VOGU-3710 file (C-alpha; in Angstrom, 3 decimals, decimal comma):
1> mliladflgs> -4,691/-33,135/3,586  -6,891/-31,319/1,079  -9,404/-30,208/3,723  -6,613/-28,949/5,986  -4,990/-27,048/3,101  -8,355/-25,533/2,199  -8,913/-24,475/5,805  -5,437/-22,923/6,071  -6,060/-21,219/2,740  -9,215/-19,593/4,123
11> llhgavlvsm> -7,314/-18,179/7,088  -4,444/-17,049/4,865  -6,867/-15,391/2,456  -8,233/-13,327/5,321  -4,719/-12,293/6,340  -3,960/-11,333/2,719  -7,057/-9,132/2,564  -6,117/-7,402/5,831  -2,588/-6,840/4,482  -4,015/-5,369/1,291
21> cltlgsvvwg> -6,218/-3,030/3,318  -3,212/-1,872/5,331  -1,171/-1,388/2,153  -3,724/0,531/0,085  -5,083/2,419/3,074  -1,588/3,500/4,104  -0,875/4,979/0,676  -4,121/6,964/0,724  -3,404/7,946/4,333  0,002/9,304/3,380
31> vsvlrgvpag> -1,276/11,214/0,358  -4,577/12,537/1,754  -4,143/12,802/5,534  -0,467/13,469/6,210  0,475/15,637/3,237  -0,459/19,277/3,547  -0,937/19,413/7,323  -0,462/23,117/8,248  1,723/22,362/11,259  3,926/20,013/9,275
41> ipavvsarsl> 4,563/16,324/9,816  7,014/15,311/12,572  9,631/12,823/11,436  8,442/10,223/13,923  4,935/10,309/12,372  6,233/9,798/8,834  8,537/7,016/9,974  5,761/5,113/11,767  3,314/5,488/8,873  5,825/4,365/6,265
51> rllelgavtl> 6,902/1,376/8,364  3,281/0,259/8,481  3,019/0,708/4,700  6,151/-1,381/4,186  4,893/-4,052/6,602  1,559/-4,268/4,803  3,201/-4,540/1,385  5,669/-7,243/2,443  3,032/-9,368/4,192  0,729/-8,952/1,190
61> aigqlvllal> 3,418/-10,222/-1,188  4,414/-13,176/0,977  0,837/-14,106/1,836  -0,285/-13,987/-1,787  2,580/-16,231/-2,933  1,948/-18,765/-0,145  -1,760/-18,737/-1,014  -0,977/-19,534/-4,647  1,355/-22,319/-3,524  -1,423/-23,803/-1,372
71> malmlsesfg> -3,822/-23,763/-4,292  -1,225/-25,418/-6,503  -0,710/-28,100/-3,849  -4,449/-28,804/-3,660  -4,725/-29,069/-7,445  -1,715/-31,371/-7,605  -3,160/-33,615/-4,878  -6,534/-33,781/-6,640  -5,593/-33,990/-10,324  -1,897/-34,779/-10,460
81> sgalvgfart> 1,127/-32,634/-11,247  -0,109/-31,997/-14,790  -2,768/-29,649/-13,399  -0,060/-27,218/-12,310  0,658/-26,199/-15,911  -2,989/-25,345/-16,470  -3,159/-23,435/-13,190  -0,097/-21,382/-14,099  -1,861/-20,254/-17,282  -5,032/-19,039/-15,559
91> eycaagvara> -5,933/-15,388/-15,096  -6,197/-16,044/-11,361  -2,590/-17,188/-11,100  -1,327/-14,350/-13,270  -3,216/-11,774/-11,197  -1,929/-13,291/-7,945  1,695/-13,237/-9,119  1,256/-9,676/-10,366  -0,215/-8,590/-7,024  2,737/-10,117/-5,161
101> alalglamva> 5,283/-8,486/-7,479  3,564/-5,109/-7,226  3,442/-5,379/-3,439  7,180/-6,061/-3,295  7,765/-3,044/-5,516  5,609/-0,895/-3,248  7,570/-2,114/-0,210  10,762/-0,913/-1,892  9,192/2,485/-2,622  8,041/2,734/1,005
111> rslrrapgav> 11,571/2,040/2,202  12,953/4,740/-0,085  10,302/7,167/1,187  11,515/6,616/4,727  14,753/8,324/3,634  12,920/11,145/1,845  9,285/11,311/3,091  8,591/14,505/1,186  9,568/13,217/-2,277  6,525/13,924/-4,460
121> srwalaglia> 7,688/11,685/-7,308  8,035/8,691/-4,985  4,575/9,257/-3,532  3,214/9,433/-7,067  4,897/6,106/-7,861  3,467/4,590/-4,672  0,011/5,762/-5,720  0,323/4,220/-9,180  1,473/0,884/-7,758  -1,353/0,927/-5,213
131> maiaassawl> -3,889/1,460/-8,008  -2,404/-1,483/-9,913  -2,647/-3,677/-6,795  -6,287/-2,688/-6,393  -6,989/-3,442/-10,061  -5,430/-6,917/-9,747  -8,147/-7,805/-7,227  -10,700/-7,857/-10,036  -9,288/-11,183/-11,272  -9,105/-12,758/-7,796
141> thatgrlayr> -12,800/-12,789/-6,851  -16,091/-14,343/-7,947  -16,610/-11,538/-10,464  -14,063/-12,879/-12,926  -15,965/-16,159/-13,235  -19,344/-14,635/-14,102  -20,707/-14,880/-17,615  -23,083/-11,919/-17,316  -21,944/-8,384/-16,414  -18,396/-9,578/-15,833
151> gplmaltvlh> -16,757/-6,193/-16,410  -19,107/-4,131/-14,205  -18,924/-6,708/-11,412  -15,137/-6,683/-11,507  -15,105/-2,883/-11,330  -17,590/-2,861/-8,452  -15,506/-5,432/-6,598  -12,431/-3,221/-6,883  -14,363/-0,176/-5,640  -15,777/-2,171/-2,736
161> qvgaaiwlgg> -12,357/-3,402/-1,686  -10,743/0,010/-2,086  -13,418/1,593/0,123  -12,802/-1,040/2,797  -9,026/-0,654/2,457  -9,077/3,109/2,930  -11,285/2,746/5,995  -9,437/-0,109/7,723  -5,937/0,890/6,637  -6,505/4,441/7,819
171> liqlaalgrl> -7,892/3,208/11,140  -4,779/1,117/11,722  -2,604/4,136/10,961  -4,683/6,360/13,259  -4,583/3,792/16,063  -0,797/3,426/15,738  -0,282/7,177/15,926  -2,690/7,372/18,867  -0,391/5,081/20,824  2,640/7,039/19,602
181> arrhaevdal> 1,041/10,265/20,867  1,272/8,996/24,441  5,066/9,161/24,239  5,659/12,152/21,927  4,265/15,609/22,651  4,594/16,707/19,023  2,455/13,778/17,876  -0,050/14,486/20,641  -0,398/18,063/19,421  -1,076/16,825/15,864
191> wpelvarfsr> -3,559/14,115/16,905  -6,790/16,230/16,755  -5,947/17,445/13,234  -5,276/13,883/12,032  -8,582/12,712/13,530  -10,498/15,458/11,717  -8,783/14,773/8,382  -9,307/11,033/8,535  -12,954/11,419/9,570  -13,717/13,195/6,306
201> lamvsvgvlv> -11,805/10,608/4,295  -13,492/7,707/6,117  -16,982/9,010/5,351  -16,190/9,050/1,631  -14,662/5,559/1,734  -17,682/4,149/3,587  -19,989/5,672/0,992  -18,015/4,005/-1,813  -17,939/0,681/0,045  -21,706/0,583/0,640
211> aaavplvwty> -22,631/1,873/-2,827  -20,550/-0,840/-4,493  -21,829/-3,548/-2,130  -25,524/-3,175/-2,988  -25,367/-4,371/-6,629  -22,833/-7,064/-5,695  -25,133/-8,508/-3,028  -28,097/-8,381/-5,385  -26,137/-10,226/-8,082  -24,628/-12,937/-5,884
221> vgsvpalvgt> -27,553/-13,428/-3,470  -30,619/-12,195/-5,325  -33,364/-12,846/-2,748  -34,136/-12,866/0,959  -34,564/-16,681/1,091  -31,106/-17,090/-0,450  -29,702/-14,591/2,052  -31,108/-16,628/4,933  -30,782/-20,176/3,632  -27,321/-20,459/2,041
231> gygslvatka> -23,770/-20,407/3,305  -22,887/-17,486/1,049  -25,965/-15,554/2,128  -25,366/-16,136/5,840  -21,802/-14,872/5,513  -23,071/-11,783/3,696  -25,598/-11,212/6,484  -22,898/-11,679/9,132  -20,599/-9,318/7,278  -23,407/-6,731/7,065
241> allatalala> -24,112/-7,033/10,808  -20,443/-6,555/11,692  -20,209/-3,658/9,253  -23,264/-2,027/10,842  -21,610/-2,407/14,258  -18,436/-0,794/12,957  -20,469/2,042/11,442  -22,300/2,610/14,736  -18,966/2,720/16,555  -17,581/5,067/13,883
251> afnlatarra> -20,564/7,393/14,334  -19,969/7,415/18,088  -16,279/8,109/17,510  -17,094/10,993/15,173  -19,563/12,495/17,648  -16,992/12,183/20,450  -14,334/13,908/18,350  -16,659/16,751/17,345  -17,838/17,401/20,904  -14,260/17,452/22,169
261> rqsgplsalr> -13,103/19,805/19,408  -16,051/22,198/19,721  -16,851/22,448/23,399  -14,919/19,943/25,453  -11,329/19,609/26,561  -9,038/17,907/24,090  -7,875/15,674/26,932  -11,171/13,799/26,600  -10,459/13,263/22,904  -6,969/11,970/23,626
271> arlphlveae> -8,085/9,734/26,480  -11,045/7,950/24,872  -10,776/8,125/21,109  -7,651/5,953/20,613  -9,382/3,018/22,304  -12,568/3,591/20,311  -10,559/3,651/17,079  -8,831/0,395/18,023  -12,172/-1,289/18,770  -13,536/-0,103/15,426
281> aiilvmtvft> -10,478/-1,569/13,687  -11,000/-4,910/15,475  -14,581/-5,144/14,223  -13,457/-4,302/10,687  -10,717/-6,950/10,744  -13,332/-9,531/11,735  -15,507/-8,218/8,894  -12,665/-8,697/6,424  -12,159/-12,281/7,585  -15,874/-12,883/7,111
291> asalsgqppa> -15,540/-11,513/3,586  -12,584/-13,804/2,939  -14,733/-16,826/3,831  -17,074/-15,868/0,974  -14,399/-16,896/-1,537  -14,823/-20,519/-0,440  -18,606/-20,501/-0,929  -20,519/-20,671/-4,208  -22,701/-17,577/-4,746  -26,220/-18,133/-3,446
301> tdlpakerat> -27,723/-17,542/-6,893  -25,772/-20,547/-8,250  -27,204/-23,044/-5,764  -30,268/-25,087/-6,723  -33,367/-24,566/-4,589  -33,099/-28,032/-3,025  -29,720/-27,119/-1,502  -31,099/-23,999/0,197  -32,412/-24,159/3,735  -35,809/-22,650/4,454
311> vaevvevfrp> -36,349/-19,813/6,917  -38,073/-22,298/9,245  -35,036/-24,596/9,165  -32,694/-21,742/10,048  -34,993/-20,603/12,858  -35,001/-24,179/14,174  -31,209/-24,046/14,487  -31,403/-21,181/16,992  -34,703/-22,133/18,662  -34,400/-22,658/22,440
321> klpslstpsv> -34,413/-26,371/23,275  -33,228/-28,619/26,087  -29,590/-29,703/25,793  -28,742/-33,292/24,983  -27,052/-34,924/27,960  -26,698/-38,481/26,651  -23,766/-39,602/24,534  -22,729/-42,812/22,783  -19,800/-44,678/24,292  -16,284/-44,536/22,891
331> etmkrnrmea> -16,609/-48,164/21,780  -19,814/-47,340/19,900  -18,107/-44,479/18,127  -15,196/-46,710/17,093  -17,638/-49,085/15,388  -19,432/-46,112/13,842  -16,248/-44,775/12,284  -15,581/-48,080/10,530  -19,189/-48,385/9,359  -19,273/-44,751/8,179
341> aargerspda> -16,107/-45,315/6,136  -17,808/-48,241/4,438  -21,203/-46,567/3,888  -19,948/-43,033/3,274  -22,582/-41,506/5,586  -22,933/-40,500/9,220  -24,861/-42,566/11,728  -27,425/-41,337/14,293  -24,829/-41,991/16,998  -22,428/-39,593/15,275
351> yrwsnfshnv> -25,068/-36,869/15,444  -25,758/-37,651/19,113  -22,048/-37,417/19,834  -21,806/-33,998/18,175  -24,943/-32,676/19,876  -23,692/-33,738/23,312  -20,286/-32,154/22,681  -21,717/-28,795/21,661  -24,426/-28,744/24,338  -22,084/-29,565/27,228
361> aglillgmsl> -19,563/-27,000/25,992  -22,436/-24,505/25,924  -23,445/-25,378/29,502  -19,876/-24,832/30,699  -19,755/-21,467/28,943  -23,240/-20,606/30,211  -22,127/-21,148/33,796  -19,042/-19,014/33,195  -20,965/-16,148/31,604  -23,630/-16,109/34,329
371> falagfaagg> -20,912/-16,201/36,990  -19,168/-13,298/35,239  -22,383/-11,273/34,987  -23,229/-11,937/38,640  -19,775/-10,854/39,733  -19,963/-7,836/37,461  -23,346/-6,798/38,943  -22,269/-7,414/42,538  -18,949/-5,683/42,113  -17,194/-8,311/44,216
381> swgrhwplgf> -13,649/-9,509/43,679  -14,832/-13,134/43,493  -16,249/-12,469/40,049  -12,760/-12,270/38,560  -12,319/-16,066/38,797  -14,769/-16,847/35,983  -11,974/-17,414/33,367  -11,000/-20,659/35,151  -14,043/-22,193/33,491  -12,090/-22,022/30,229
391> valaafvylr> -9,696/-24,656/31,625  -12,580/-27,097/32,045  -13,884/-26,198/28,589  -10,474/-26,762/26,959  -10,108/-30,147/28,655  -13,590/-31,166/27,512  -12,981/-30,099/23,885  -9,708/-31,998/23,689  -10,959/-35,162/25,397  -14,054/-35,356/23,207
401> aasnegawpf> -11,985/-34,963/20,037  -9,370/-37,460/21,221  -11,936/-40,082/22,233  -13,766/-39,756/18,926  -10,529/-40,291/16,984  -8,950/-42,897/19,239  -6,037/-40,592/20,046  -4,220/-40,239/23,377  -5,357/-40,990/26,094  -8,038/-43,180/24,466
411> gttplgaida> -5,924/-44,810/21,763  -2,798/-44,669/19,659  -3,985/-42,764/16,559  -1,065/-40,493/15,527  -1,572/-36,773/15,019  -0,774/-37,116/11,314  -3,795/-39,361/10,820  -6,264/-36,851/12,294  -8,491/-34,995/9,829  -8,804/-31,219/9,426
421> egiqhriaaa> -11,769/-30,894/11,756  -9,849/-32,716/14,484  -6,900/-30,360/14,017  -9,260/-27,406/14,267  -10,661/-28,735/17,543  -7,170/-29,111/18,982  -6,251/-25,571/17,965  -9,495/-24,375/19,547  -8,721/-26,272/22,773  -5,245/-24,721/22,945
431> lvlgigllew> -6,678/-21,242/22,386  -9,340/-21,757/25,041  -6,778/-23,006/27,574  -4,499/-20,048/26,892  -7,375/-17,601/27,145  -8,535/-19,033/30,453  -5,212/-19,115/32,276  -3,914/-15,794/31,015  -7,193/-13,917/31,517  -7,459/-15,270/35,067
441> raranvdprg> -3,935/-14,050/35,783  -4,680/-10,704/34,156  -7,808/-10,132/36,257  -5,861/-11,021/39,391  -3,292/-8,357/38,502  -3,541/-5,043/40,319  -2,838/-3,230/37,040  -5,787/-4,063/34,722  -4,073/-2,277/31,810  -1,014/-4,500/31,834
451> rlayvfpvlg> -0,025/-6,338/28,690  -1,335/-9,633/30,033  -4,896/-8,293/30,010  -4,752/-7,847/26,217  -4,037/-11,529/25,594  -7,736/-12,379/25,984  -8,968/-10,105/23,179  -6,078/-11,134/20,911  -6,685/-14,873/21,377  -10,439/-14,309/21,299
461> aaggmlllah> -10,080/-12,635/17,905  -8,005/-15,596/16,695  -10,749/-17,940/17,871  -13,393/-15,892/16,077  -11,416/-16,028/12,845  -10,976/-19,776/13,298  -14,739/-20,219/13,625  -15,435/-18,133/10,537  -13,197/-20,502/8,557  -14,445/-23,672/10,289
471> shaafqlkts> -14,774/-26,427/7,699  -17,456/-29,097/7,427  -16,766/-29,901/3,808  -17,418/-33,630/4,304  -21,168/-32,976/4,608  -23,642/-32,164/1,866  -24,202/-28,495/0,993  -27,471/-27,867/2,852  -26,447/-29,896/5,882  -23,099/-28,161/5,909
481> flvqvthtti> -24,774/-24,771/5,904  -27,012/-25,587/8,871  -23,843/-26,359/10,841  -21,855/-23,467/9,408  -24,472/-20,867/10,329  -23,976/-21,550/14,041  -20,186/-21,283/13,799  -20,424/-18,113/11,751  -22,781/-16,543/14,298  -20,513/-17,554/17,179
491> gafaglmvaa> -17,546/-16,062/15,333  -19,412/-12,771/14,930  -20,294/-12,660/18,638  -16,664/-13,446/19,434  -15,664/-10,349/17,463  -18,137/-8,230/19,433  -16,879/-9,690/22,714  -13,269/-8,954/21,785  -14,006/-5,336/20,833  -16,031/-4,800/24,014
501> rwlelgmapp> -13,289/-6,268/26,203  -10,739/-4,057/24,456  -12,847/-1,013/25,298  -13,304/-2,207/28,875  -9,531/-2,230/29,294  -9,039/1,256/27,891  -12,109/3,273/28,885  -12,914/5,024/32,151  -16,239/4,745/34,006  -19,106/4,796/33,143
511> wkrvagaaas> -18,201/3,528/29,649  -15,924/0,917/31,171  -18,913/-0,751/32,832  -20,968/-0,533/29,625  -18,193/-2,231/27,663  -17,771/-4,911/30,335  -21,488/-5,671/30,274  -21,437/-5,897/26,467  -18,522/-8,368/26,567  -20,317/-10,559/29,113
521> asmlaialil> -23,569/-10,403/27,115  -21,734/-11,516/23,953  -20,261/-14,472/25,828  -23,740/-15,379/27,085  -25,101/-15,299/23,513  -22,352/-17,706/22,397  -23,218/-20,025/25,299  -26,915/-20,109/24,381  -26,169/-20,911/20,731  -24,150/-23,921/21,874
531> vfyreanvvl> -26,765/-25,058/24,402  -29,487/-24,992/21,702  -27,245/-26,646/19,090  -28,541/-29,583/17,088  -26,451/-31,112/14,329  -27,942/-29,768/11,108  -31,533/-30,142/12,430  -31,321/-33,922/12,132  -34,260/-35,591/13,910  -32,891/-38,595/15,769
541> ppd> -34,872/-41,711/16,629  -35,541/-42,280/20,347  -32,992/-44,366/22,255
//
């Protein structure tokens, strides 16, 4: 129960951070981008922007309260109901309640602004509340628990989050208005001006984000070995890689906008840029979820050297090696579960079971990705059937989890008795099955831009977020990290695949083919990681 609550808390924390970005970014968007536009703001633009602000504020308030309730539940389960009184008196709880209350207040201001979008006093109130929400974040991160440089670290954390919020929240607003522009001529006429205004704002926010991140990374990580060999460090590295991808896409977006405004037809700007903005927002959402996973990891500088993996050990995780194609029997695993419960440690057969599961899943995905690439290169219609491989993968994931736990069809273990990792595997199997069937139907559709085609990137993003929060808390720290690093890397590649597929759906040739190739290459990278997988580098005795 505790592991499941912790896992759900990680996902919820990511959703809370995204909601905060939408909330704070929408306020800055309204004050800096919309106000003062020479042509004036159409009512439909103000209404859409304020609805997004209200949505972000409401989801932030609800998510924050549910997150606090989850933490209270975990404390009560671990230490008894008496721990709830102590939790209620902590700075963390007070800051969380304050953030929720402020968010509800901001939602009410946003609703009142929808009736009078030009009211300066109400915008000023919204700005003050947004600053208070940002300030509350200082007590909800690692910074508040540091003994040295506590104040500066808290301030830097707020600046870092505000920079990210302005960037992501503004992108969501810009993407929403880009879709609105397809139906309203007055919004379409305003679109180039909004792009130019937000581009200037985004460059400032990125500068603040990066400038604040450097001292934070140095404080919490401190060295290259810690960056490579700890769970916290690997998440920071993954976050940096995703952020660099988003920055590269942002630079391309900016260059596209400038060329269209200076020498090209604005139709090119309107046709391509909305999809590029949406892909940039997808990468940033995945980055925020990666950042949320950091809250569940101790800073790398706090871990003793013996709990850090070496560079060689991390390289060994990703080194090409032959897949394991032998697996213990179900009966053997039943005996192992009883023995492991008595000894409190995993057996060699448990490692063999895990290696086989990951390697075979990787081989299935490898065949799918190669089939997709071959069909993509040949240009034949047969290549569109590659998503059916997801059906086989989903069946394999479920059957392996069920056989290991003695659940249907291999036993009678009820769902309530399955641990958090088993629940995660079932969620993953359901996502994979849905992705496979719906993507196959979408690719068979004559209209590739139909709504069904967007199910794959949406579910793929959900799978990537699930992997970033994947829990192996039952293992020791170092062993856990050597497993976590593969799931984190797969989650990052899933984010790249989702963004590339999104672009493939929206772009015209030749960029459509480039995006399609990038999506297939990302899927191939995920397959190879699984094929080379070995459970925490454990060397097993020969059979």
